[in-house]
C-alpha positions in Angstrom: 5.6 33.1 75.1 7.1 29.7 75.2 5.4 26.4 75.4 6.4 23.7 77.6 8.4 20.8 76.3 6.0 18.1 75.2 6.8 14.3 75.9 4.8 12.0 73.8 4.3 8.3 75.1 3.0 5.4 73.2 2.8 2.5 75.6 0.9 0.1 73.5 1.9 -2.4 70.7 -1.0 -4.2 68.7 1.4 -7.2 68.1 1.2 -8.5 71.6 2.3 -8.1 75.2 6.0 -9.1 74.4 6.4 -5.8 72.8 4.9 -3.8 75.3 7.3 -2.2 78.2 5.5 -2.4 81.7 2.8 0.4 82.4 4.2 1.4 85.7 7.6 1.9 84.2 6.1 4.1 81.7 4.3 5.9 84.5 7.4 6.5 86.7 9.5 7.4 83.5 7.0 10.1 82.6 7.2 11.6 86.1 11.0 11.7 86.1 10.8 13.4 82.7 8.4 16.1 83.8 10.5 16.7 86.6 14.0 16.8 84.6 12.5 18.9 81.6 9.5 20.7 83.0 7.6 18.8 80.5 4.1 18.0 79.7 3.0 14.6 78.9 0.7 13.1 76.1 -0.2 9.5 75.8 -1.1 8.0 72.7 -3.0 5.0 71.6 -5.5 3.1 69.7 -8.9 2.9 71.2 -8.3 -0.5 72.5 -5.1 1.0 74.3 -7.0 3.7 76.1 -7.5 1.6 79.3 -3.6 1.2 79.3 -3.2 4.9 78.9 -5.6 5.8 81.7 -3.9 3.0 84.0 -0.7 4.8 83.4 -2.1 8.3 84.1 -3.5 6.8 87.4 -0.1 5.7 88.5 1.6 9.1 87.7 2.1 11.9 90.2 1.7 14.5 87.3 -1.5 14.8 85.2 -1.0 13.8 81.4 -3.3 14.7 78.6 -4.6 11.4 77.2 -5.1 11.2 73.2 -5.5 7.2 73.1 -8.6 6.4 71.3 -9.5 9.8 70.2 -7.3 10.5 67.0 -7.5 10.1 63.4 -4.1 9.0 61.6 -3.8 12.6 60.4 -4.4 13.9 64.0 -1.9 11.5 65.4 0.7 12.8 63.0 -0.1 16.3 63.9 0.1 15.8 67.6 3.3 13.7 67.2 4.9 16.6 65.1 4.3 18.7 68.4 6.3 16.6 70.4 9.9 17.4 71.8 10.6 13.7 72.7 8.6 10.5 72.0 9.1 7.4 74.1 7.5 4.2 72.5 7.4 0.4 72.3 8.1 -1.0 68.9 4.9 0.1 67.0 3.5 2.0 64.3 3.6 5.3 66.1 7.3 4.7 66.6 7.7 4.5 62.8 5.7 7.8 62.4 7.9 9.7 65.0 10.9 8.2 63.3 9.6 9.5 59.9 9.2 12.8 61.5 12.7 13.1 62.6 11.6 13.6 66.2 13.9 12.9 69.2 12.8 9.1 69.8 13.5 6.3 72.5 12.0 3.3 71.3 11.9 0.1 73.8 12.4 -3.2 72.1 11.7 -6.7 73.7 11.0 -9.8 71.6 11.5 -8.2 68.3 14.8 -7.6 66.3 15.5 -4.0 66.4 17.9 -4.3 63.3 14.9 -5.6 61.2 12.0 -3.3 62.6 13.7 -0.5 64.7 13.2 3.0 63.9 15.1 4.6 61.0 16.1 7.7 62.0 19.4 9.5 63.3 17.5 11.0 66.0 16.1 7.7 67.5 17.8 5.4 70.0 16.7 1.9 71.0 16.8 0.5 74.5 17.0 -3.4 75.0 18.0 -5.7 77.6 19.8 -8.3 75.7 19.0 -12.0 76.9 19.6 -15.2 75.3 16.4 -15.8 74.1 15.7 -12.5 72.1 14.8 -11.8 69.6 12.1 -14.5 69.7 9.4 -12.7 67.6 6.9 -14.2 69.9 3.8 -12.3 70.9 3.6 -13.4 74.4 6.5 -14.8 76.4 6.5 -18.5 77.6 9.2 -17.8 80.1 9.3 -14.7 82.3 9.2 -11.8 80.0 13.0 -11.0 80.9 13.7 -8.8 77.9 11.3 -6.4 78.9 11.4 -6.5 82.7 15.0 -6.2 82.3 14.6 -2.7 80.6 14.9 -0.2 83.6 13.4 3.1 84.0 17.0 4.5 84.7 18.1 3.2 81.5 15.2 4.5 79.4 15.4 7.9 81.4 19.3 8.4 80.7 18.7 7.4 77.0 15.9 10.1 76.8 17.9 12.8 78.2 20.7 11.9 76.0 18.3 12.2 73.0 17.0 15.4 74.0 20.4 17.0 74.6 21.6 15.7 71.2 18.5 17.4 69.6 19.5 20.6 71.2 22.7 20.6 69.5 
């Protein structure tokens, strides 16, 4: 009796919108990972991020489980530990997943991945390099190009590479 592959998503970042990849891209990525990995999806987040998790779920073809707003730190750690892959923004849960040694893809925008990136050999950072990044700003005064430039294809490809590396 095996269990299905579990993908954990953390689409939030309390620092501000400049650290958040687009919700519709998280939704599209999740559906692609469900198809590619025959996976279930679990969306994490704080109580303030529950509407974001619900918006992503509504945009998905598949039905994810939502744990946003309903977990203690201890429960979050236990749920993360069950994940076979975690895709997240630069956030606290990213660091928890890295500390657990989970296969991890972290999407970075306005922050410096060398200063605040995940410290794990099983983690990969996806970033769209632009002339103004890393700016460290909470909100983009221009056009959010560091995040809008991160494509679903790039994150999906990186996620599959991380999973393949975890299996070897």
